[in-house]
All heavy atoms as a GROMACS GRO file, in nm:
protein
  596
    1MET      N    1  -1.132   2.238   4.498
    1MET     CA    2  -1.168   2.365   4.559
    1MET      C    3  -1.308   2.408   4.516
    1MET      O    4  -1.385   2.455   4.598
    1MET     CB    5  -1.064   2.470   4.519
    1MET     CG    6  -1.085   2.605   4.578
    1MET     SD    7  -1.061   2.598   4.755
    1MET     CE    8  -1.105   2.762   4.799
    2ALA      N    9  -1.341   2.391   4.389
    2ALA     CA   10  -1.473   2.431   4.341
    2ALA      C   11  -1.582   2.344   4.402
    2ALA      O   12  -1.693   2.391   4.427
    2ALA     CB   13  -1.478   2.423   4.189
    3LYS      N   14  -1.548   2.218   4.428
    3LYS     CA   15  -1.644   2.126   4.488
    3LYS      C   16  -1.686   2.174   4.627
    3LYS      O   17  -1.804   2.174   4.661
    3LYS     CB   18  -1.582   1.987   4.496
    3LYS     CG   19  -1.670   1.881   4.553
    3LYS     CD   20  -1.597   1.748   4.549
    3LYS     CE   21  -1.679   1.640   4.614
    3LYS     NZ   22  -1.612   1.510   4.611
    4GLU      N   23  -1.588   2.216   4.706
    4GLU     CA   24  -1.618   2.264   4.841
    4GLU      C   25  -1.700   2.392   4.839
    4GLU      O   26  -1.790   2.411   4.921
    4GLU     CB   27  -1.488   2.286   4.920
    4GLU     CG   28  -1.416   2.159   4.958
    4GLU     CD   29  -1.324   2.109   4.848
    4GLU    OE1   30  -1.301   2.185   4.749
    4GLU    OE2   31  -1.279   1.995   4.857
    5ILE      N   32  -1.670   2.479   4.745
    5ILE     CA   33  -1.745   2.605   4.734
    5ILE      C   34  -1.890   2.577   4.695
    5ILE      O   35  -1.982   2.637   4.751
    5ILE     CB   36  -1.677   2.700   4.632
    5ILE    CG1   37  -1.542   2.746   4.685
    5ILE    CG2   38  -1.766   2.819   4.600
    5ILE    CD1   39  -1.460   2.824   4.587
    6LEU      N   40  -1.910   2.483   4.603
    6LEU     CA   41  -2.047   2.448   4.563
    6LEU      C   42  -2.124   2.384   4.679
    6LEU      O   43  -2.243   2.412   4.697
    6LEU     CB   44  -2.044   2.353   4.444
    6LEU     CG   45  -2.023   2.416   4.307
    6LEU    CD1   46  -2.010   2.309   4.201
    6LEU    CD2   47  -2.135   2.512   4.274
    7VAL      N   48  -2.058   2.299   4.757
    7VAL     CA   49  -2.125   2.236   4.871
    7VAL      C   50  -2.164   2.343   4.973
    7VAL      O   51  -2.276   2.342   5.026
    7VAL     CB   52  -2.036   2.128   4.934
    7VAL    CG1   53  -2.094   2.081   5.067
    7VAL    CG2   54  -2.020   2.010   4.840
    8ILE      N   55  -2.074   2.435   5.001
    8ILE     CA   56  -2.104   2.542   5.098
    8ILE      C   57  -2.217   2.630   5.046
    8ILE      O   58  -2.308   2.666   5.122
    8ILE     CB   59  -1.977   2.624   5.127
    8ILE    CG1   60  -1.877   2.538   5.205
    8ILE    CG2   61  -2.010   2.750   5.206
    8ILE    CD1   62  -1.740   2.599   5.222
    9PHE      N   63  -2.214   2.664   4.918
    9PHE     CA   64  -2.322   2.745   4.859
    9PHE      C   65  -2.456   2.672   4.868
    9PHE      O   66  -2.558   2.730   4.902
    9PHE     CB   67  -2.288   2.780   4.714
    9PHE     CG   68  -2.394   2.859   4.645
    9PHE    CD1   69  -2.418   2.991   4.679
    9PHE    CD2   70  -2.473   2.801   4.546
    9PHE    CE1   71  -2.517   3.065   4.616
    9PHE    CE2   72  -2.572   2.874   4.482
    9PHE     CZ   73  -2.593   3.005   4.518
   10GLY      N   74  -2.454   2.542   4.840
   10GLY     CA   75  -2.576   2.462   4.850
   10GLY      C   76  -2.628   2.455   4.993
   10GLY      O   77  -2.749   2.462   5.017
   11LEU      N   78  -2.536   2.442   5.089
   11LEU     CA   79  -2.577   2.438   5.229
   11LEU      C   80  -2.640   2.570   5.272
   11LEU      O   81  -2.742   2.572   5.343
   11LEU     CB   82  -2.457   2.406   5.319
   11LEU     CG   83  -2.411   2.262   5.321
   11LEU    CD1   84  -2.281   2.249   5.399
   11LEU    CD2   85  -2.517   2.174   5.380
   12ILE      N   86  -2.581   2.680   5.230
   12ILE     CA   87  -2.636   2.811   5.265
   12ILE      C   88  -2.774   2.829   5.203
   12ILE      O   89  -2.868   2.875   5.269
   12ILE     CB   90  -2.540   2.923   5.222
   12ILE    CG1   91  -2.413   2.919   5.306
   12ILE    CG2   92  -2.606   3.060   5.231
   12ILE    CD1   93  -2.302   3.010   5.257
   13LEU      N   94  -2.788   2.792   5.076
   13LEU     CA   95  -2.917   2.805   5.008
   13LEU      C   96  -3.025   2.717   5.073
   13LEU      O   97  -3.138   2.761   5.094
   13LEU     CB   98  -2.899   2.769   4.860
   13LEU     CG   99  -3.003   2.817   4.761
   13LEU    CD1  100  -3.013   2.968   4.765
   13LEU    CD2  101  -2.967   2.771   4.623
   14THR      N  102  -2.987   2.596   5.108
   14THR     CA  103  -3.081   2.506   5.175
   14THR      C  104  -3.120   2.558   5.312
   14THR      O  105  -3.237   2.555   5.350
   14THR     CB  106  -3.020   2.366   5.188
   14THR    OG1  107  -2.985   2.319   5.058
   14THR    CG2  108  -3.117   2.269   5.251
   15ALA      N  109  -3.022   2.609   5.387
   15ALA     CA  110  -3.051   2.663   5.520
   15ALA      C  111  -3.144   2.784   5.512
   15ALA      O  112  -3.237   2.797   5.593
   15ALA     CB  113  -2.921   2.699   5.591
   16LEU      N  114  -3.120   2.871   5.415
   16LEU     CA  115  -3.209   2.986   5.399
   16LEU      C  116  -3.351   2.943   5.363
   16LEU      O  117  -3.449   3.001   5.412
   16LEU     CB  118  -3.154   3.081   5.292
   16LEU     CG  119  -3.030   3.160   5.330
   16LEU    CD1  120  -2.980   3.241   5.211
   16LEU    CD2  121  -3.059   3.252   5.447
   17GLY      N  122  -3.363   2.842   5.279
   17GLY     CA  123  -3.495   2.790   5.245
   17GLY      C  124  -3.567   2.732   5.365
   17GLY      O  125  -3.686   2.755   5.385
   18LEU      N  126  -3.493   2.658   5.447
   18LEU     CA  127  -3.555   2.600   5.566
   18LEU      C  128  -3.595   2.706   5.668
   18LEU      O  129  -3.701   2.696   5.731
   18LEU     CB  130  -3.461   2.498   5.630
   18LEU     CG  131  -3.443   2.368   5.552
   18LEU    CD1  132  -3.340   2.280   5.620
   18LEU    CD2  133  -3.574   2.296   5.538
   19VAL      N  134  -3.513   2.808   5.683
   19VAL     CA  135  -3.549   2.919   5.772
   19VAL      C  136  -3.674   2.988   5.720
   19VAL      O  137  -3.763   3.025   5.798
   19VAL     CB  138  -3.431   3.018   5.786
   19VAL    CG1  139  -3.475   3.147   5.852
   19VAL    CG2  140  -3.318   2.955   5.865
   20GLY      N  141  -3.684   3.004   5.590
   20GLY     CA  142  -3.803   3.065   5.531
   20GLY      C  143  -3.927   2.982   5.555
   20GLY      O  144  -4.033   3.034   5.589
   21ILE      N  145  -3.917   2.851   5.539
   21ILE     CA  146  -4.031   2.763   5.560
   21ILE      C  147  -4.077   2.768   5.707
   21ILE      O  148  -4.196   2.776   5.736
   21ILE     CB  149  -3.997   2.619   5.518
   21ILE    CG1  150  -3.979   2.613   5.366
   21ILE    CG2  151  -4.105   2.521   5.562
   21ILE    CD1  152  -3.923   2.483   5.317
   22ILE      N  153  -3.982   2.764   5.798
   22ILE     CA  154  -4.016   2.770   5.940
   22ILE      C  155  -4.079   2.903   5.977
   22ILE      O  156  -4.180   2.908   6.050
   22ILE     CB  157  -3.891   2.742   6.026
   22ILE    CG1  158  -3.848   2.596   6.008
   22ILE    CG2  159  -3.916   2.773   6.173
   22ILE    CD1  160  -3.713   2.564   6.066
   23SER      N  161  -4.025   3.013   5.924
   23SER     CA  162  -4.082   3.144   5.956
   23SER      C  163  -4.221   3.161   5.897
   23SER      O  164  -4.309   3.221   5.959
   23SER     CB  165  -3.989   3.256   5.909
   23SER     OG  166  -3.980   3.255   5.768
   24ILE      N  167  -4.245   3.107   5.779
   24ILE     CA  168  -4.378   3.114   5.718
   24ILE      C  169  -4.478   3.034   5.802
   24ILE      O  170  -4.592   3.078   5.822
   24ILE     CB  171  -4.374   3.064   5.572
   24ILE    CG1  172  -4.301   3.168   5.487
   24ILE    CG2  173  -4.513   3.040   5.518
   24ILE    CD1  174  -4.264   3.118   5.352
   25GLY      N  175  -4.438   2.918   5.850
   25GLY     CA  176  -4.525   2.842   5.939
   25GLY      C  177  -4.559   2.917   6.066
   25GLY      O  178  -4.674   2.920   6.110
   26TYR      N  179  -4.458   2.984   6.124
   26TYR     CA  180  -4.481   3.062   6.246
   26TYR      C  181  -4.576   3.179   6.219
   26TYR      O  182  -4.668   3.203   6.297
   26TYR     CB  183  -4.347   3.113   6.299
   26TYR     CG  184  -4.361   3.205   6.417
   26TYR    CD1  185  -4.395   3.155   6.542
   26TYR    CD2  186  -4.342   3.342   6.404
   26TYR    CE1  187  -4.409   3.239   6.651
   26TYR    CE2  188  -4.356   3.427   6.512
   26TYR     CZ  189  -4.389   3.374   6.636
   26TYR     OH  190  -4.403   3.458   6.742
   27ILE      N  191  -4.555   3.248   6.108
   27ILE     CA  192  -4.641   3.362   6.074
   27ILE      C  193  -4.785   3.317   6.050
   27ILE      O  194  -4.880   3.381   6.094
   27ILE     CB  195  -4.585   3.437   5.951
   27ILE    CG1  196  -4.454   3.507   5.987
   27ILE    CG2  197  -4.685   3.537   5.898
   27ILE    CD1  198  -4.379   3.561   5.868
   28SER      N  199  -4.802   3.204   5.980
   28SER     CA  200  -4.938   3.157   5.952
   28SER      C  201  -5.010   3.114   6.079
   28SER      O  202  -5.130   3.139   6.095
   28SER     CB  203  -4.937   3.045   5.849
   28SER     OG  204  -4.870   2.933   5.902
   29ILE      N  205  -4.940   3.051   6.172
   29ILE     CA  206  -5.001   3.013   6.300
   29ILE      C  207  -5.039   3.138   6.378
   29ILE      O  208  -5.147   3.144   6.438
   29ILE     CB  209  -4.906   2.923   6.381
   29ILE    CG1  210  -4.896   2.786   6.315
   29ILE    CG2  211  -4.953   2.909   6.525
   29ILE    CD1  212  -4.790   2.697   6.374
   30LYS      N  213  -4.954   3.238   6.375
   30LYS     CA  214  -4.983   3.363   6.445
   30LYS      C  215  -5.106   3.432   6.385
   30LYS      O  216  -5.191   3.484   6.458
   30LYS     CB  217  -4.861   3.455   6.435
   30LYS     CG  218  -4.864   3.575   6.523
   30LYS     CD  219  -4.731   3.649   6.515
   30LYS     CE  220  -4.736   3.775   6.595
   30LYS     NZ  221  -4.612   3.851   6.584
   31ILE      N  222  -5.118   3.431   6.253
   31ILE     CA  223  -5.235   3.493   6.188
   31ILE      C  224  -5.361   3.415   6.221
   31ILE      O  225  -5.466   3.475   6.245
   31ILE     CB  226  -5.212   3.501   6.036
   31ILE    CG1  227  -5.105   3.603   6.004
   31ILE    CG2  228  -5.341   3.536   5.964
   31ILE    CD1  229  -5.064   3.605   5.860
   32ARG      N  230  -5.353   3.283   6.224
   32ARG     CA  231  -5.470   3.202   6.258
   32ARG      C  232  -5.519   3.232   6.400
   32ARG      O  233  -5.639   3.236   6.426
   32ARG     CB  234  -5.439   3.053   6.247
   32ARG     CG  235  -5.429   3.005   6.108
   32ARG     CD  236  -5.566   2.988   6.049
   32ARG     NE  237  -5.551   2.935   5.913
   32ARG     CZ  238  -5.649   2.926   5.829
   32ARG    NH1  239  -5.769   2.963   5.863
   32ARG    NH2  240  -5.628   2.881   5.710
   33LYS      N  241  -5.427   3.251   6.494
   33LYS     CA  242  -5.466   3.285   6.631
   33LYS      C  243  -5.537   3.420   6.636
   33LYS      O  244  -5.638   3.436   6.704
   33LYS     CB  245  -5.344   3.288   6.723
   33LYS     CG  246  -5.296   3.154   6.766
   33LYS     CD  247  -5.183   3.168   6.865
   33LYS     CE  248  -5.130   3.034   6.907
   33LYS     NZ  249  -5.018   3.047   7.000
   34GLU      N  250  -5.482   3.517   6.563
   34GLU     CA  251  -5.544   3.649   6.559
   34GLU      C  252  -5.679   3.645   6.488
   34GLU      O  253  -5.770   3.719   6.523
   34GLU     CB  254  -5.453   3.750   6.491
   34GLU     CG  255  -5.328   3.783   6.569
   34GLU     CD  256  -5.234   3.873   6.494
   34GLU    OE1  257  -5.267   3.915   6.381
   34GLU    OE2  258  -5.126   3.903   6.547
   35GLU      N  259  -5.694   3.557   6.390
   35GLU     CA  260  -5.819   3.548   6.315
   35GLU      C  261  -5.932   3.496   6.403
   35GLU      O  262  -6.047   3.537   6.388
   35GLU     CB  263  -5.799   3.455   6.195
   35GLU     CG  264  -5.917   3.449   6.102
   35GLU     CD  265  -5.889   3.359   5.984
   35GLU    OE1  266  -5.887   3.235   6.005
   35GLU    OE2  267  -5.868   3.410   5.875
   36THR      N  268  -5.900   3.408   6.497
   36THR     CA  269  -6.005   3.357   6.585
   36THR      C  270  -6.048   3.463   6.685
   36THR      O  271  -6.163   3.463   6.730
   36THR     CB  272  -5.958   3.232   6.661
   36THR    OG1  273  -5.840   3.263   6.736
   36THR    CG2  274  -5.929   3.118   6.566
   37GLN      N  275  -5.960   3.556   6.717
   37GLN     CA  276  -5.995   3.662   6.811
   37GLN      C  277  -6.067   3.777   6.743
   37GLN      O  278  -6.162   3.833   6.797
   37GLN     CB  279  -5.869   3.714   6.881
   37GLN     CG  280  -5.804   3.610   6.969
   37GLN     CD  281  -5.670   3.654   7.021
   37GLN    OE1  282  -5.622   3.762   6.987
   37GLN    NE2  283  -5.608   3.571   7.103
   38ILE      N  284  -6.022   3.815   6.623
   38ILE     CA  285  -6.083   3.926   6.549
   38ILE      C  286  -6.119   3.875   6.409
   38ILE      O  287  -6.038   3.882   6.317
   38ILE     CB  288  -5.984   4.045   6.539
   38ILE    CG1  289  -5.933   4.086   6.676
   38ILE    CG2  290  -6.053   4.164   6.471
   38ILE    CD1  291  -5.818   4.184   6.672
   39PRO      N  292  -6.240   3.824   6.389
   39PRO     CA  293  -6.275   3.763   6.260
   39PRO      C  294  -6.328   3.862   6.156
   39PRO      O  295  -6.394   3.821   6.063
   39PRO     CB  296  -6.383   3.663   6.299
   39PRO     CG  297  -6.450   3.726   6.416
   39PRO     CD  298  -6.342   3.802   6.490
   40PHE      N  299  -6.301   3.991   6.168
   40PHE     CA  300  -6.362   4.090   6.079
   40PHE      C  301  -6.282   4.117   5.953
   40PHE      O  302  -6.337   4.162   5.854
   40PHE     CB  303  -6.385   4.222   6.154
   40PHE     CG  304  -6.479   4.207   6.270
   40PHE    CD1  305  -6.435   4.223   6.399
   40PHE    CD2  306  -6.612   4.174   6.249
   40PHE    CE1  307  -6.520   4.208   6.506
   40PHE    CE2  308  -6.699   4.158   6.356
   40PHE     CZ  309  -6.652   4.175   6.484
   41ASP      N  310  -6.152   4.093   5.953
   41ASP     CA  311  -6.067   4.124   5.838
   41ASP      C  312  -6.047   4.001   5.749
   41ASP      O  313  -5.937   3.950   5.734
   41ASP     CB  314  -5.931   4.176   5.885
   41ASP     CG  315  -5.934   4.320   5.928
   41ASP    OD1  316  -6.030   4.388   5.891
   41ASP    OD2  317  -5.841   4.362   5.997
   42LYS      N  318  -6.151   3.953   5.688
   42LYS     CA  319  -6.142   3.834   5.604
   42LYS      C  320  -6.059   3.860   5.478
   42LYS      O  321  -5.975   3.780   5.440
   42LYS     CB  322  -6.281   3.785   5.563
   42LYS     CG  323  -6.366   3.738   5.676
   42LYS     CD  324  -6.323   3.602   5.721
   42LYS     CE  325  -6.419   3.551   5.828
   42LYS     NZ  326  -6.374   3.431   5.890
   43LYS      N  327  -6.081   3.977   5.414
   43LYS     CA  328  -6.008   4.008   5.291
   43LYS      C  329  -5.859   4.028   5.319
   43LYS      O  330  -5.774   3.985   5.242
   43LYS     CB  331  -6.066   4.132   5.224
   43LYS     CG  332  -6.200   4.108   5.161
   43LYS     CD  333  -6.250   4.229   5.088
   43LYS     CE  334  -6.386   4.202   5.027
   43LYS     NZ  335  -6.438   4.317   4.955
   44LYS      N  336  -5.828   4.093   5.430
   44LYS     CA  337  -5.688   4.117   5.466
   44LYS      C  338  -5.618   3.984   5.495
   44LYS      O  339  -5.505   3.961   5.448
   44LYS     CB  340  -5.679   4.208   5.586
   44LYS     CG  341  -5.538   4.238   5.629
   44LYS     CD  342  -5.534   4.322   5.755
   44LYS     CE  343  -5.391   4.338   5.800
   44LYS     NZ  344  -5.381   4.371   5.940
   45ASN      N  345  -5.684   3.897   5.570
   45ASN     CA  346  -5.625   3.767   5.600
   45ASN      C  347  -5.607   3.682   5.475
   45ASN      O  348  -5.508   3.613   5.459
   45ASN     CB  349  -5.709   3.693   5.703
   45ASN     CG  350  -5.697   3.752   5.842
   45ASN    OD1  351  -5.601   3.822   5.872
   45ASN    ND2  352  -5.796   3.726   5.925
   46LYS      N  353  -5.704   3.689   5.384
   46LYS     CA  354  -5.695   3.612   5.260
   46LYS      C  355  -5.577   3.660   5.176
   46LYS      O  356  -5.501   3.578   5.123
   46LYS     CB  357  -5.825   3.622   5.182
   46LYS     CG  358  -5.827   3.536   5.059
   46LYS     CD  359  -5.959   3.544   4.987
   46LYS     CE  360  -5.956   3.457   4.863
   46LYS     NZ  361  -6.078   3.465   4.786
   47SER      N  362  -5.560   3.791   5.164
   47SER     CA  363  -5.448   3.842   5.085
   47SER      C  364  -5.315   3.811   5.152
   47SER      O  365  -5.216   3.783   5.084
   47SER     CB  366  -5.462   3.992   5.063
   47SER     OG  367  -5.448   4.062   5.185
   48THR      N  368  -5.312   3.811   5.285
   48THR     CA  369  -5.189   3.777   5.355
   48THR      C  370  -5.153   3.631   5.332
   48THR      O  371  -5.036   3.598   5.308
   48THR     CB  372  -5.205   3.803   5.506
   48THR    OG1  373  -5.243   3.940   5.526
   48THR    CG2  374  -5.077   3.777   5.580
   49PHE      N  375  -5.253   3.542   5.337
   49PHE     CA  376  -5.225   3.401   5.311
   49PHE      C  377  -5.183   3.377   5.166
   49PHE      O  378  -5.100   3.290   5.140
   49PHE     CB  379  -5.346   3.314   5.347
   49PHE     CG  380  -5.354   3.283   5.494
   49PHE    CD1  381  -5.463   3.322   5.568
   49PHE    CD2  382  -5.253   3.213   5.557
   49PHE    CE1  383  -5.471   3.293   5.703
   49PHE    CE2  384  -5.259   3.184   5.691
   49PHE     CZ  385  -5.369   3.223   5.764
   50GLU      N  386  -5.238   3.453   5.073
   50GLU     CA  387  -5.195   3.440   4.934
   50GLU      C  388  -5.048   3.481   4.919
   50GLU      O  389  -4.972   3.416   4.847
   50GLU     CB  390  -5.284   3.524   4.843
   50GLU     CG  391  -5.422   3.466   4.825
   50GLU     CD  392  -5.515   3.557   4.748
   50GLU    OE1  393  -5.475   3.670   4.715
   50GLU    OE2  394  -5.629   3.515   4.721
   51ASN      N  395  -5.007   3.586   4.989
   51ASN     CA  396  -4.866   3.627   4.986
   51ASN      C  397  -4.778   3.523   5.052
   51ASN      O  398  -4.665   3.498   5.008
   51ASN     CB  399  -4.849   3.762   5.054
   51ASN     CG  400  -4.909   3.875   4.974
   51ASN    OD1  401  -4.926   3.863   4.854
   51ASN    ND2  402  -4.943   3.983   5.042
   52LEU      N  403  -4.828   3.461   5.160
   52LEU     CA  404  -4.751   3.357   5.227
   52LEU      C  405  -4.734   3.234   5.138
   52LEU      O  406  -4.631   3.167   5.145
   52LEU     CB  407  -4.818   3.317   5.358
   52LEU     CG  408  -4.798   3.413   5.475
   52LEU    CD1  409  -4.875   3.363   5.596
   52LEU    CD2  410  -4.652   3.428   5.510
   53ILE      N  411  -4.833   3.204   5.057
   53ILE     CA  412  -4.821   3.090   4.966
   53ILE      C  413  -4.709   3.114   4.865
   53ILE      O  414  -4.627   3.026   4.838
   53ILE     CB  415  -4.956   3.063   4.895
   53ILE    CG1  416  -5.056   3.006   4.994
   53ILE    CG2  417  -4.938   2.969   4.777
   53ILE    CD1  418  -5.197   2.996   4.940
   54VAL      N  419  -4.703   3.235   4.813
   54VAL     CA  420  -4.596   3.269   4.717
   54VAL      C  421  -4.460   3.261   4.786
   54VAL      O  422  -4.363   3.206   4.731
   54VAL     CB  423  -4.620   3.408   4.657
   54VAL    CG1  424  -4.503   3.451   4.573
   54VAL    CG2  425  -4.748   3.409   4.574
   55ALA      N  426  -4.451   3.313   4.907
   55ALA     CA  427  -4.325   3.308   4.982
   55ALA      C  428  -4.288   3.163   5.015
   55ALA      O  429  -4.170   3.126   5.013
   55ALA     CB  430  -4.335   3.391   5.109
   56ASN      N  431  -4.388   3.081   5.043
   56ASN     CA  432  -4.363   2.941   5.072
   56ASN      C  433  -4.306   2.869   4.949
   56ASN      O  434  -4.212   2.790   4.960
   56ASN     CB  435  -4.492   2.873   5.118
   56ASN     CG  436  -4.468   2.736   5.174
   56ASN    OD1  437  -4.358   2.702   5.212
   56ASN    ND2  438  -4.573   2.655   5.178
   57TYR      N  439  -4.362   2.896   4.833
   57TYR     CA  440  -4.309   2.838   4.710
   57TYR      C  441  -4.164   2.882   4.686
   57TYR      O  442  -4.080   2.801   4.644
   57TYR     CB  443  -4.394   2.874   4.589
   57TYR     CG  444  -4.527   2.802   4.582
   57TYR    CD1  445  -4.636   2.862   4.523
   57TYR    CD2  446  -4.542   2.674   4.632
   57TYR    CE1  447  -4.758   2.797   4.516
   57TYR    CE2  448  -4.663   2.608   4.625
   57TYR     CZ  449  -4.770   2.670   4.567
   57TYR     OH  450  -4.891   2.606   4.560
   58ALA      N  451  -4.135   3.007   4.712
   58ALA     CA  452  -3.998   3.056   4.693
   58ALA      C  453  -3.903   2.989   4.791
   58ALA      O  454  -3.789   2.952   4.755
   58ALA     CB  455  -3.995   3.208   4.711
   59ALA      N  456  -3.946   2.970   4.916
   59ALA     CA  457  -3.861   2.905   5.014
   59ALA      C  458  -3.838   2.758   4.978
   59ALA      O  459  -3.727   2.706   4.991
   59ALA     CB  460  -3.923   2.917   5.153
   60LEU      N  461  -3.943   2.691   4.932
   60LEU     CA  462  -3.928   2.552   4.889
   60LEU      C  463  -3.834   2.540   4.769
   60LEU      O  464  -3.750   2.450   4.763
   60LEU     CB  465  -4.064   2.492   4.854
   60LEU     CG  466  -4.151   2.448   4.971
   60LEU    CD1  467  -4.289   2.409   4.921
   60LEU    CD2  468  -4.088   2.333   5.043
   61LEU      N  469  -3.848   2.631   4.674
   61LEU     CA  470  -3.760   2.631   4.557
   61LEU      C  471  -3.615   2.652   4.598
   61LEU      O  472  -3.525   2.583   4.550
   61LEU     CB  473  -3.804   2.738   4.458
   61LEU     CG  474  -3.718   2.750   4.332
   61LEU    CD1  475  -3.734   2.625   4.247
   61LEU    CD2  476  -3.756   2.873   4.254
   62SER      N  477  -3.593   2.744   4.689
   62SER     CA  478  -3.458   2.771   4.738
   62SER      C  479  -3.399   2.648   4.806
   62SER      O  480  -3.283   2.611   4.782
   62SER     CB  481  -3.461   2.889   4.835
   62SER     OG  482  -3.340   2.900   4.903
   63SER      N  483  -3.478   2.584   4.888
   63SER     CA  484  -3.432   2.465   4.959
   63SER      C  485  -3.400   2.351   4.861
   63SER      O  486  -3.296   2.286   4.873
   63SER     CB  487  -3.538   2.422   5.059
   63SER     OG  488  -3.499   2.306   5.127
   64PHE      N  489  -3.489   2.328   4.766
   64PHE     CA  490  -3.466   2.221   4.669
   64PHE      C  491  -3.345   2.250   4.579
   64PHE      O  492  -3.268   2.160   4.548
   64PHE     CB  493  -3.590   2.197   4.584
   64PHE     CG  494  -3.701   2.130   4.657
   64PHE    CD1  495  -3.832   2.162   4.629
   64PHE    CD2  496  -3.678   2.035   4.756
   64PHE    CE1  497  -3.937   2.102   4.697
   64PHE    CE2  498  -3.782   1.974   4.824
   64PHE     CZ  499  -3.911   2.008   4.794
   65MET      N  500  -3.330   2.374   4.537
   65MET     CA  501  -3.215   2.408   4.453
   65MET      C  502  -3.084   2.389   4.530
   65MET      O  503  -2.985   2.342   4.475
   65MET     CB  504  -3.226   2.552   4.402
   65MET     CG  505  -3.336   2.572   4.299
   65MET     SD  506  -3.318   2.467   4.154
   65MET     CE  507  -3.174   2.541   4.080
   66GLY      N  508  -3.085   2.425   4.658
   66GLY     CA  509  -2.967   2.402   4.741
   66GLY      C  510  -2.933   2.254   4.752
   66GLY      O  511  -2.816   2.215   4.742
   67LEU      N  512  -3.036   2.172   4.770
   67LEU     CA  513  -3.011   2.028   4.779
   67LEU      C  514  -2.962   1.970   4.647
   67LEU      O  515  -2.875   1.883   4.644
   67LEU     CB  516  -3.139   1.956   4.824
   67LEU     CG  517  -3.177   1.975   4.969
   67LEU    CD1  518  -3.313   1.913   4.996
   67LEU    CD2  519  -3.073   1.916   5.061
   68ILE      N  520  -3.015   2.019   4.536
   68ILE     CA  521  -2.969   1.973   4.405
   68ILE      C  522  -2.823   2.012   4.384
   68ILE      O  523  -2.743   1.933   4.334
   68ILE     CB  524  -3.060   2.028   4.294
   68ILE    CG1  525  -3.196   1.959   4.299
   68ILE    CG2  526  -2.997   2.009   4.157
   68ILE    CD1  527  -3.301   2.021   4.210
   69ILE      N  528  -2.788   2.134   4.423
   69ILE     CA  529  -2.649   2.179   4.408
   69ILE      C  530  -2.556   2.093   4.493
   69ILE      O  531  -2.447   2.054   4.449
   69ILE     CB  532  -2.636   2.329   4.445
   69ILE    CG1  533  -2.704   2.414   4.339
   69ILE    CG2  534  -2.490   2.369   4.461
   69ILE    CD1  535  -2.717   2.560   4.376
   70ILE      N  536  -2.601   2.058   4.615
   70ILE     CA  537  -2.518   1.973   4.701
   70ILE      C  538  -2.498   1.836   4.638
   70ILE      O  539  -2.386   1.784   4.632
   70ILE     CB  540  -2.582   1.961   4.841
   70ILE    CG1  541  -2.573   2.093   4.916
   70ILE    CG2  542  -2.513   1.851   4.922
   70ILE    CD1  543  -2.652   2.096   5.044
   71ILE      N  544  -2.606   1.777   4.589
   71ILE     CA  545  -2.596   1.642   4.530
   71ILE      C  546  -2.507   1.642   4.407
   71ILE      O  547  -2.421   1.556   4.390
   71ILE     CB  548  -2.737   1.589   4.498
   71ILE    CG1  549  -2.810   1.558   4.628
   71ILE    CG2  550  -2.729   1.463   4.412
   71ILE    CD1  551  -2.957   1.527   4.609
   72VAL      N  552  -2.526   1.741   4.320
   72VAL     CA  553  -2.445   1.747   4.199
   72VAL      C  554  -2.297   1.772   4.232
   72VAL      O  555  -2.207   1.711   4.174
   72VAL     CB  556  -2.499   1.856   4.103
   72VAL    CG1  557  -2.403   1.884   3.990
   72VAL    CG2  558  -2.634   1.813   4.048
   73SER      N  559  -2.272   1.860   4.329
   73SER     CA  560  -2.132   1.889   4.362
   73SER      C  561  -2.065   1.771   4.431
   73SER      O  562  -1.944   1.752   4.418
   73SER     CB  563  -2.124   2.013   4.449
   73SER     OG  564  -2.187   1.993   4.574
   74LEU      N  565  -2.141   1.689   4.504
   74LEU     CA  566  -2.082   1.570   4.564
   74LEU      C  567  -2.056   1.460   4.461
   74LEU      O  568  -1.970   1.374   4.483
   74LEU     CB  569  -2.171   1.517   4.677
   74LEU     CG  570  -2.176   1.602   4.802
   74LEU    CD1  571  -2.275   1.545   4.902
   74LEU    CD2  572  -2.039   1.617   4.865
   75MET      N  573  -2.129   1.464   4.351
   75MET     CA  574  -2.108   1.365   4.245
   75MET      C  575  -1.987   1.400   4.159
   75MET      O  576  -1.934   1.311   4.091
   75MET     CB  577  -2.233   1.352   4.159
   75MET     CG  578  -2.350   1.292   4.233
   75MET     SD  579  -2.499   1.300   4.137
   75MET     CE  580  -2.501   1.135   4.071
   76ILE      N  581  -1.946   1.526   4.160
   76ILE     CA  582  -1.830   1.567   4.082
   76ILE      C  583  -1.704   1.507   4.146
   76ILE      O  584  -1.682   1.519   4.265
   76ILE     CB  585  -1.817   1.721   4.078
   76ILE    CG1  586  -1.936   1.781   4.005
   76ILE    CG2  587  -1.686   1.762   4.010
   76ILE    CD1  588  -1.938   1.933   4.011
   77ILE      N  589  -1.626   1.444   4.064
   77ILE     CA  590  -1.505   1.380   4.116
   77ILE      C  591  -1.386   1.471   4.098
   77ILE      O  592  -1.366   1.539   4.006
   77ILE     CB  593  -1.479   1.244   4.047
   77ILE    CG1  594  -1.594   1.150   4.081
   77ILE    CG2  595  -1.347   1.186   4.089
   77ILE    CD1  596  -1.587   1.018   4.012
   0.00000   0.00000   0.00000
């Protein structure tokens, strides 16, 4: 029973990480399009990209931790 709960928890964590990575990619593409149209807010865009980098690291960490939990729980007999 604990094995199944760990696998489900790992799947949820991995799915949330992947959703985060996809949404960060979408947001960054959207900002790049706006930057080509209005190139005056360089500092605002730079700070936004710095925040996106931190969010990207958090999403990657979440995804990797979920995968590690899945692998470890599948190894438990």
